[in-house]
N, C-alpha and C positions, 0 to 999 in steps of 0.2 A: 703531389695535393688532390687530385683527381680522386684515390685513393680513401685517403683522408676527412673527403669532401666524404664520398659516398658510403665508409660507413659510420661521417658522424649524419646523413641524414636515416640509416637505417635501425638507427639508434634512439633516433628520435620517434621511429614509430613502434618501435619497437615498447616506448614509454611510452607510450598513448596509446600503445592496447593494455598493456600491462594496466594502465591506471582506466582503463575502462573496462579490465576484468576486474579488477578490487572493487569500480563501484558495482557493477552485474550482481556480483555478489553482496554485498551493502547490502542494495535496496530487496536482493531472493529473501536475509536472512530480516531486513524489519517489516518487509513484507508476512513472513511466516511468524514473527512475532505476534504484527497485529493481528493475524487471523485466529491465533494463537485466546490472544485476549480477547476478544468478540465471541470466542468459543465460548471461555471460561465467565461469562458472564448468565449471571443465572434468568432466566426468560420472566419477563415484568410481563405481569396478567393485568392488559389493562382495565383501569376500574370501573367502574359500571358506572350508571345515568343516576343519577335518583329517583326519579322516576319515570325514565323512559320506559315504556313496555306495558306500563302498572296505569296510567290514566291516561283515559282518552279524552282529546279538546275537541267539537267539533262545533262550527261556526254555520249557518245556513243562510 
């Protein structure tokens, strides 16, 4: 009976380890995919201000 209990607890530990391993692999895959998507986005230029730098407004 004790061997059965020991094997049962070891099986549960193994299942937990495998689940964690699968989750880690999925997270790594999702991270890689997100990085690729971000790298594929073309760099957008910041729109220039309509009059910034061309008009001087001085008040005294």
